[in-house]
FIKOLZA-1660 file (N, C-alpha, C; in steps of 0.1 Angstrom, whole numbers, plus 5000, padded with zeros to 4 digits):
% residues 81
   i   px   py   pz ch aa at
   1 5008 4991 5001  A  M  N
   1 4998 4999 4998  A  M CA
   1 5010 5009 5000  A  M  C
   2 5006 5020 4991  A  K  N
   2 5013 5031 4988  A  K CA
   2 5004 5044 4992  A  K  C
   3 5005 5051 5001  A  N  N
   3 4998 5063 5001  A  N CA
   3 5005 5077 5008  A  N  C
   4 4998 5087 4999  A  N  N
   4 5008 5096 5007  A  N CA
   4 5002 5111 5003  A  N  C
   5 5001 5122 5009  A  L  N
   5 4994 5135 5013  A  L CA
   5 4988 5139 5004  A  L  C
   6 4990 5134 4990  A  T  N
   6 4978 5138 4981  A  T CA
   6 4969 5130 4982  A  T  C
   7 4969 5115 4982  A  D  N
   7 4957 5106 4983  A  D CA
   7 4951 5108 4992  A  D  C
   8 4958 5116 5006  A  L  N
   8 4947 5120 5018  A  L CA
   8 4943 5133 5016  A  L  C
   9 4944 5138 5008  A  N  N
   9 4936 5150 5003  A  N CA
   9 4925 5145 4995  A  N  C
  10 4930 5140 4986  A  D  N
  10 4919 5133 4978  A  D CA
  10 4904 5126 4981  A  D  C
  11 4910 5118 4996  A  H  N
  11 4899 5107 5005  A  H CA
  11 4891 5120 5012  A  H  C
  12 4896 5129 5018  A  L  N
  12 4891 5143 5026  A  L CA
  12 4879 5149 5013  A  L  C
  13 4882 5150 5003  A  F  N
  13 4872 5157 4997  A  F CA
  13 4862 5148 4994  A  F  C
  14 4870 5136 4990  A  M  N
  14 4856 5126 4987  A  M CA
  14 4846 5125 4996  A  M  C
  15 4847 5124 5008  A  Q  N
  15 4842 5124 5024  A  Q CA
  15 4835 5139 5023  A  Q  C
  16 4840 5147 5021  A  L  N
  16 4833 5162 5015  A  L CA
  16 4817 5159 5011  A  L  C
  17 4822 5156 4998  A  E  N
  17 4813 5152 4986  A  E CA
  17 4803 5140 4993  A  E  C
  18 4806 5129 4998  A  R  N
  18 4793 5122 5004  A  R CA
  18 4787 5127 5014  A  R  C
  19 4789 5138 5026  A  L  N
  19 4780 5146 5033  A  L CA
  19 4775 5152 5027  A  L  C
  20 4780 5158 5017  A  N  N
  20 4770 5171 5005  A  N CA
  20 4761 5164 5000  A  N  C
  21 4757 5148 4997  A  D  N
  21 4747 5147 4993  A  D CA
  21 4732 5145 5002  A  D  C
  22 4726 5153 4992  A  E  N
  22 4711 5156 5000  A  E CA
  22 4701 5150 4998  A  E  C
  23 4707 5134 4991  A  G  N
  23 4697 5121 4990  A  G CA
  23 4699 5114 5003  A  G  C
  24 4708 5115 5010  A  L  N
  24 4711 5104 5023  A  L CA
  24 4703 5112 5032  A  L  C
  25 4696 5098 5038  A  S  N
  25 4681 5098 5045  A  S CA
  25 4694 5102 5062  A  S  C
  26 4683 5106 5070  A  N  N
  26 4690 5108 5084  A  N CA
  26 4701 5098 5087  A  N  C
  27 4693 5085 5086  A  E  N
  27 4702 5076 5092  A  E CA
  27 4714 5077 5088  A  E  C
  28 4710 5075 5069  A  N  N
  28 4730 5074 5065  A  N CA
  28 4735 5094 5066  A  N  C
  29 4731 5100 5063  A  L  N
  29 4737 5113 5069  A  L CA
  29 4746 5109 5081  A  L  C
  30 4739 5103 5094  A  Q  N
  30 4746 5105 5105  A  Q CA
  30 4760 5093 5109  A  Q  C
  31 4755 5079 5102  A  K  N
  31 4768 5075 5095  A  K CA
  31 4782 5083 5086  A  K  C
  32 4774 5090 5077  A  E  N
  32 4788 5095 5072  A  E CA
  32 4795 5108 5078  A  E  C
  33 4785 5112 5089  A  I  N
  33 4792 5122 5102  A  I CA
  33 4801 5113 5109  A  I  C
  34 4796 5102 5117  A  D  N
  34 4804 5094 5125  A  D CA
  34 4819 5088 5114  A  D  C
  35 4815 5088 5102  A  R  N
  35 4825 5081 5093  A  R CA
  35 4838 5098 5090  A  R  C
  36 4830 5108 5089  A  S  N
  36 4846 5120 5088  A  S CA
  36 4852 5122 5104  A  S  C
  37 4843 5119 5112  A  K  N
  37 4848 5125 5123  A  K CA
  37 4861 5113 5124  A  K  C
  38 4860 5102 5123  A  A  N
  38 4871 5088 5125  A  A CA
  38 4882 5096 5113  A  A  C
  39 4878 5094 5100  A  I  N
  39 4889 5103 5087  A  I CA
  39 4895 5118 5095  A  I  C
  40 4884 5119 5104  A  T  N
  40 4887 5133 5108  A  T CA
  40 4900 5130 5115  A  T  C
  41 4902 5123 5124  A  K  N
  41 4914 5120 5139  A  K CA
  41 4923 5114 5128  A  K  C
  42 4917 5102 5125  A  V  N
  42 4932 5099 5114  A  V CA
  42 4943 5109 5107  A  V  C
  43 4933 5115 5100  A  S  N
  43 4939 5128 5091  A  S CA
  43 4951 5135 5099  A  S  C
  44 4944 5138 5113  A  E  N
  44 4954 5148 5120  A  E CA
  44 4962 5144 5124  A  E  C
  45 4961 5126 5127  A  S  N
  45 4976 5120 5134  A  S CA
  45 4985 5121 5120  A  S  C
  46 4979 5116 5105  A  I  N
  46 4992 5118 5094  A  I CA
  46 4996 5135 5091  A  I  C
  47 4991 5141 5098  A  V  N
  47 4998 5152 5091  A  V CA
  47 5007 5158 5102  A  V  C
  48 5000 5152 5113  A  S  N
  48 5009 5159 5124  A  S CA
  48 5023 5152 5123  A  S  C
  49 5018 5139 5120  A  N  N
  49 5035 5130 5116  A  N CA
  49 5044 5133 5107  A  N  C
  50 5037 5141 5095  A  A  N
  50 5047 5142 5083  A  A CA
  50 5049 5159 5089  A  A  C
  51 5042 5165 5096  A  T  N
  51 5053 5178 5103  A  T CA
  51 5060 5177 5112  A  T  C
  52 5062 5165 5121  A  L  N
  52 5073 5159 5128  A  L CA
  52 5082 5158 5119  A  L  C
  53 5082 5151 5104  A  Q  N
  53 5092 5147 5098  A  Q CA
  53 5099 5157 5095  A  Q  C
  54 5093 5172 5088  A  L  N
  54 5094 5178 5082  A  L CA
  54 5104 5185 5091  A  L  C
  55 5100 5191 5107  A  E  N
  55 5110 5197 5118  A  E CA
  55 5119 5194 5122  A  E  C
  56 5119 5178 5114  A  A  N
  56 5133 5165 5120  A  A CA
  56 5140 5172 5112  A  A  C
  57 5136 5174 5096  A  V  N
  57 5148 5172 5088  A  V CA
  57 5152 5188 5087  A  V  C
  58 5144 5193 5096  A  K  N
  58 5152 5209 5090  A  K CA
  58 5157 5216 5105  A  K  C
  59 5153 5212 5115  A  L  N
  59 5164 5211 5127  A  L CA
  59 5180 5200 5118  A  L  C
  60 5181 5194 5117  A  K  N
  60 5190 5186 5112  A  K CA
  60 5198 5191 5103  A  K  C
  61 5190 5199 5089  A  A  N
  61 5198 5206 5081  A  A CA
  61 5205 5222 5089  A  A  C
  62 5196 5229 5101  A  E  N
  62 5202 5237 5107  A  E CA
  62 5212 5235 5114  A  E  C
  63 5217 5223 5121  A  H  N
  63 5224 5223 5131  A  H CA
  63 5235 5211 5124  A  H  C
  64 5237 5207 5112  A  I  N
  64 5244 5197 5104  A  I CA
  64 5247 5198 5091  A  I  C
  65 5238 5201 5087  A  G  N
  65 5239 5202 5074  A  G CA
  65 5232 5188 5066  A  G  C
  66 5226 5191 5053  A  L  N
  66 5222 5179 5048  A  L CA
  66 5229 5181 5034  A  L  C
  67 5231 5166 5030  A  K  N
  67 5238 5169 5017  A  K CA
  67 5222 5163 5003  A  K  C
  68 5226 5167 4994  A  E  N
  68 5210 5167 4989  A  E CA
  68 5207 5151 4988  A  E  C
  69 5213 5142 4988  A  I  N
  69 5207 5130 4992  A  I CA
  69 5201 5126 5004  A  I  C
  70 5204 5128 5017  A  D  N
  70 5201 5133 5031  A  D CA
  70 5184 5135 5027  A  D  C
  71 5179 5141 5016  A  L  N
  71 5169 5151 5018  A  L CA
  71 5156 5135 5015  A  L  C
  72 5147 5144 5022  A  P  N
  72 5134 5129 5018  A  P CA
  72 5126 5133 5007  A  P  C
  73 5123 5121 5002  A  K  N
  73 5107 5126 4988  A  K CA
  73 5095 5132 4998  A  K  C
  74 5090 5143 4993  A  L  N
  74 5081 5144 4998  A  L CA
  74 5069 5142 4987  A  L  C
  75 5060 5127 4994  A  S  N
  75 5052 5122 4985  A  S CA
  75 5043 5128 4980  A  S  C
  76 5038 5142 4988  A  V  N
  76 5029 5150 4976  A  V CA
  76 5030 5156 4964  A  V  C
  77 5052 5157 4965  A  F  N
  77 5050 5159 4946  A  F CA
  77 5055 5151 4941  A  F  C
  78 5051 5139 4942  A  E  N
  78 5050 5127 4939  A  E CA
  78 5039 5126 4923  A  E  C
  79 5045 5121 4913  A  Q  N
  79 5032 5121 4899  A  Q CA
  79 5024 5106 4908  A  Q  C
  80 5013 5106 4904  A  K  N
  80 5004 5096 4906  A  K CA
  80 5006 5086 4888  A  K  C
  81 5008 5075 4891  A  Q  N
  81 5009 5068 4880  A  Q CA
  81 4996 5057 4876  A  Q  C
% end
């Protein structure tokens, strides 16, 4: 499984579209709201982890320097296949 921040963004917008479906019954709308809450919690953890990784790279660059080869690839910039 290969996921990246672009995929996360896509999932968030898909969930937003599901919430915006005016044809949902009250029961199904509540299910989507519950799903959205779960997706939000997981998304926040993913973004927090990515932020921590970025801060670690910045700290390393500031204090000991980085060679080009040391820089992590940010999957948000990778092209989808």
